[in-house]
C-alpha positions in Angstrom: 49.3 14.8 -60.2 50.8 17.8 -63.0 47.2 18.7 -63.9 45.9 19.5 -60.3 49.1 21.7 -60.3 48.3 23.4 -63.7 44.9 23.4 -61.8 46.4 25.1 -58.8 48.1 27.6 -60.7 45.6 29.1 -62.7 43.2 31.9 -62.3 42.3 30.8 -58.7 44.7 32.1 -55.6 41.9 33.7 -54.4 39.6 30.8 -54.8 41.8 28.7 -52.7 42.0 31.7 -49.8 38.6 30.8 -48.9 39.1 27.1 -48.2 41.9 28.5 -45.8 39.4 30.7 -44.6 37.0 28.2 -43.8 39.2 25.8 -42.1 40.1 28.7 -39.9 37.0 29.4 -38.6 36.1 25.8 -38.4 38.9 25.0 -36.2 38.3 28.2 -34.5 34.8 26.7 -33.9 35.8 23.2 -32.8 38.2 25.2 -30.1 35.2 27.0 -29.3 33.1 24.2 -28.7 36.1 22.2 -26.6 36.8 25.4 -24.4 32.6 25.8 -23.5 32.5 21.7 -22.9 35.7 21.7 -20.4 34.1 24.4 -18.7 30.9 23.3 -18.3 32.0 19.8 -17.5 34.6 21.3 -14.3 31.4 23.4 -13.2 29.4 20.5 -13.2 32.1 18.6 -10.9 32.2 21.8 -8.8 28.0 21.4 -8.3 28.1 18.0 -7.7 31.4 18.0 -5.0 30.0 20.8 -3.2 26.0 18.5 -3.0 28.5 16.2 -1.7 30.1 17.7 0.9 27.2 19.3 1.9 24.9 16.3 2.4 25.7 15.1 5.4 25.1 18.3 6.6 22.0 18.6 5.2 20.7 15.4 6.3 21.6 16.6 10.0 19.6 19.4 9.7 16.5 18.3 8.2 16.2 14.5 9.4 12.2 15.3 9.4 12.0 15.5 5.4 13.7 12.0 5.1 10.9 10.8 7.6 7.5 8.7 6.3 4.4 8.9 7.6 3.3 5.1 6.6 5.1 1.8 6.4 5.8 -0.9 7.4 8.6 -1.7 10.5 9.9 1.4 9.1 11.2 2.5 12.8 12.0 6.2 10.5 8.6 6.8 10.1 7.2 9.7 11.6 2.8 9.3 12.3 1.1 12.1 10.7 -1.3 14.4 11.7 -4.1 12.1 10.9 -3.2 8.9 11.9 -0.6 10.1 14.8 -0.4 6.8 17.3 1.6 3.9 15.3 0.2 0.7 15.0 1.6 -2.8 16.5 0.3 -5.8 15.2 0.9 -9.3 17.2 0.4 -12.2 15.5 -1.1 -15.8 17.3 -0.4 -18.8 18.9 2.1 -20.7 15.9 2.3 -18.3 13.6 4.9 -15.0 13.2 4.8 -11.6 12.5 5.5 -11.9 8.6 2.7 -14.6 8.0 0.4 -13.5 10.4 0.2 -9.9 8.8 1.0 -10.6 5.1 -2.3 -8.8 3.6 -2.8 -6.8 7.1 0.5 -5.0 7.3 0.0 -3.3 4.2 -3.7 -2.4 4.3 -2.8 -0.2 7.4 0.0 1.3 6.2 -1.4 2.2 2.8 -3.8 4.1 4.5 -1.7 6.6 6.4 -0.2 4.2 9.7 3.6 3.7 11.2 2.8 -0.3 11.3 5.1 -1.8 13.2 5.3 -6.0 13.6 6.1 -7.2 16.7 7.6 -11.4 16.9 7.0 -12.4 20.3 6.7 -15.5 22.3 10.3 -17.6 21.0 11.2 -20.9 22.7 14.4 -22.4 22.6 15.5 -24.6 19.7 11.9 -24.1 17.7 11.9 -22.2 14.9 9.4 -20.6 12.6 6.7 -21.4 15.5 6.3 -18.2 17.5 4.0 -17.3 20.8 4.6 -19.9 22.7 6.5 -18.9 25.7 4.4 -18.1 28.8 1.9 -15.1 28.0 3.3 -13.1 30.8 6.9 -13.3 29.2 5.5 -12.6 25.7 4.1 -9.5 27.9 7.1 -8.4 28.5 8.2 -8.7 25.2 5.2 -6.8 23.9 6.5 -4.0 26.4 10.1 -3.8 25.4 8.6 -3.2 21.8 6.2 -0.7 22.3 8.9 1.5 23.9 11.2 0.8 21.1 8.4 2.1 18.5 7.7 4.8 20.9 11.1 6.4 21.6 11.9 5.9 17.5 8.4 7.3 16.2 7.9 10.4 18.4 4.1 9.4 19.7 3.4 9.2 23.2 1.0 6.4 22.5 0.1 3.2 20.4 -2.4 1.3 19.0 -2.5 -2.7 18.8 -4.3 -5.1 16.8 -3.9 -8.6 17.5 -5.5 -12.0 16.4 -5.4 -15.0 18.5 -2.9 -14.8 21.6 -2.5 -11.4 20.2 -5.9 -9.9 21.0 -5.6 -11.5 24.4 -1.9 -11.4 25.4 -2.1 -7.5 25.0 -5.0 -7.1 27.5 -1.9 -9.0 30.4 0.5 -6.0 29.1 -2.2 -3.1 29.8 -3.4 -4.7 32.8 0.2 -5.0 34.8 2.9 -3.7 33.3 2.1 0.0 32.9 0.5 -0.8 29.2 -2.8 1.4 29.7 -0.6 4.9 29.6 0.8 3.7 26.2 -2.0 1.8 24.7 -4.8 4.2 23.3 -7.1 1.7 21.4 -7.1 -2.5 21.7 -8.6 -4.8 18.2 -8.9 -8.2 18.8 -9.3 -10.5 15.8 -10.9 -13.7 17.5 -9.2 -12.8 20.6 -8.5 -15.6 23.1 -9.8 -13.2 26.2 -11.6 -16.0 27.9 -9.5 -19.7 27.0 -11.0 -22.2 24.4 -10.8 -25.6 25.2 -7.5 -28.3 24.2 -9.5 -29.4 21.4 -9.7 -25.9 19.7 -5.6 -25.3 20.3 -5.4 -28.8 18.4 -7.5 -28.4 15.9 -5.7 -24.7 14.8 -2.0 -26.8 15.3 -3.0 -29.6 13.0 -5.4 -27.8 10.7 -3.4 -25.0 9.7 0.1 -25.3 11.4 1.4 -29.2 10.3 3.9 -30.4 12.9 3.5 -27.7 15.9 0.9 -30.3 17.1 3.8 -32.5 19.0 4.4 -29.4 20.6 1.5 -29.1 22.6 1.8 -30.0 25.7 5.6 -29.9 25.8 6.8 -26.8 23.9 4.0 -24.4 24.3 3.8 -23.0 27.5 1.6 -20.6 25.9 -1.3 -23.5 25.0 -1.6 -24.2 28.7 -2.4 -20.6 29.2 -5.3 -20.6 26.8 -7.3 -22.7 28.2 -10.5 -22.1 30.0 -9.4 -21.6 34.0 -6.2 -21.8 33.8 -4.6 -19.2 36.5 -3.1 -17.4 33.5 -6.7 -17.2 32.4 -8.2 -16.3 36.2 -5.5 -13.9 36.5 -6.6 -12.0 33.6 -10.1 -11.7 33.8 -10.1 -11.6 37.7 -11.8 -7.7 38.9 -12.6 -7.4 35.0 -11.7 -7.5 31.6 -10.8 -3.8 30.7 -8.8 -1.3 32.1 -9.6 2.8 32.3 -8.6 5.2 29.0 -8.1 1.9 26.9 -10.5 1.4 23.6 -11.6 -2.1 22.9 -12.8 -3.6 20.0 -13.5 -7.5 19.3 -14.2 -8.6 16.1 -15.4 -12.4 16.0 -16.8 -14.6 13.4 -19.5 -17.4 14.2 -16.9 -19.8 12.1 -14.5 -20.0 14.6 -13.8 -23.6 15.1 -10.8 -22.7 17.2 -11.6 -20.2 20.2 -15.2 -21.6 21.0 -17.8 -20.7 21.7 -17.1 -18.0 20.0 -19.2 -15.5 22.4 -16.6 -16.4 24.9 -14.1 -13.9 23.0 -16.5 -10.9 23.9 -15.6 -8.6 26.3 -17.3 -6.8 29.2 -16.7 -3.3 30.2 -16.6 1.0 29.6 -15.4 1.7 26.1 -15.8 -1.9 24.2 -17.4 -2.6 21.1 -17.3 -6.3 20.4 -18.6 -7.1 16.3 -19.8 -10.2 14.9 -18.1 -10.6 11.2 -21.5 -12.2 9.7 -23.6 -9.3 11.2 -21.6 -7.1 8.9 -21.3 -9.4 6.1 -23.3 -12.7 6.4 -21.9 -14.0 3.7 -18.5 -14.2 5.4 -17.2 -17.4 5.8 -13.7 -16.9 7.3 -12.8 -19.3 10.5 -10.4 -18.7 13.1 -7.2 -18.1 11.1 -8.8 -16.2 7.7 -10.4 -13.5 9.9 -6.8 -12.5 11.1 -4.5 -13.3 8.6 -6.7 -12.9 5.0 -10.1 -10.9 5.9 -10.6 -7.4 4.5 -13.7 -7.0 5.8 -12.0 -7.9 9.5 -9.2 -5.6 8.6 -11.8 -2.2 7.4 -13.6 -3.2 11.1 -10.2 -2.8 12.6 -8.9 0.5 10.4 -12.5 1.8 11.5 -11.4 1.0 15.3 -8.5 2.6 15.0 -9.7 6.0 13.8 -13.6 6.4 14.5 -14.1 9.6 13.1 -13.3 9.0 9.8 -14.9 5.5 10.0 -17.0 4.4 6.8 -19.6 1.3 6.9 -18.1 -2.0 7.0 -20.1 -3.9 4.2 -19.3 -7.3 2.0 -18.0 -4.3 -0.7 -15.1 -3.8 2.1 -13.7 -6.8 1.3 -12.5 -5.4 -2.1 -11.3 -2.1 0.0 
């Protein structure tokens, strides 16, 4: 300790001053840095606060910028100039929106469309299996849903893509519920346009919807409506298959084992385009369910029907589109 004092008392008072000078400089620098940091933090807080306060007003003044031009069941979706009509998807008997369109909905939305899936035809006390109610009742559900989609999107018309009963039931809406003015195009995938026989409906239930077979004849008025020659079928097809102003496309498969014979799915009338899937791709073996749930060749042709001006040829390679 004395040695340290001796050295400090020795010849270097100016040398002792230098560390103190450096220490003061360091302290001043540290103080200055802290001051600048506090200032920047305060400014950042003020900026964030200003944005938070302004956010509600920004949302009110510019809602269109937040809207999308494609999507699934997104009621903020705004159709683009390229695809000005929302697309409403309509599932088949015993199906539901989620299962029927697990491939189709994202496929169509990815091409720039606002897509909406209707769930319809529910019967009391029966979960999962939809499309059971009388066709006329389901058509009213479709009518209400289309009005909801038009009001939300600001569009003047929709396009409809339906599978099985979902390709036939919209025709009731078009013909009897004022839907013709609100629908530009109807695409039916294996639609039951002129009915089928009981064997076909039983095949659909037994092979694809375990547990649904017991609903036929007891809790499925739509099944009865779709039998050839039923009062519903006679009413629907009396006076012609189509209504003026609507474009119709029917896509069928010769391997259909539910709506048989498959030729009965086709429509007669103006503005009708009937397509056999195997004429597009001879090796496509999709049957009644697959054509409306997983077949991208059929979906490609359906999208072509929605926008003929930008259509591209549908071939076997469309399976990879």
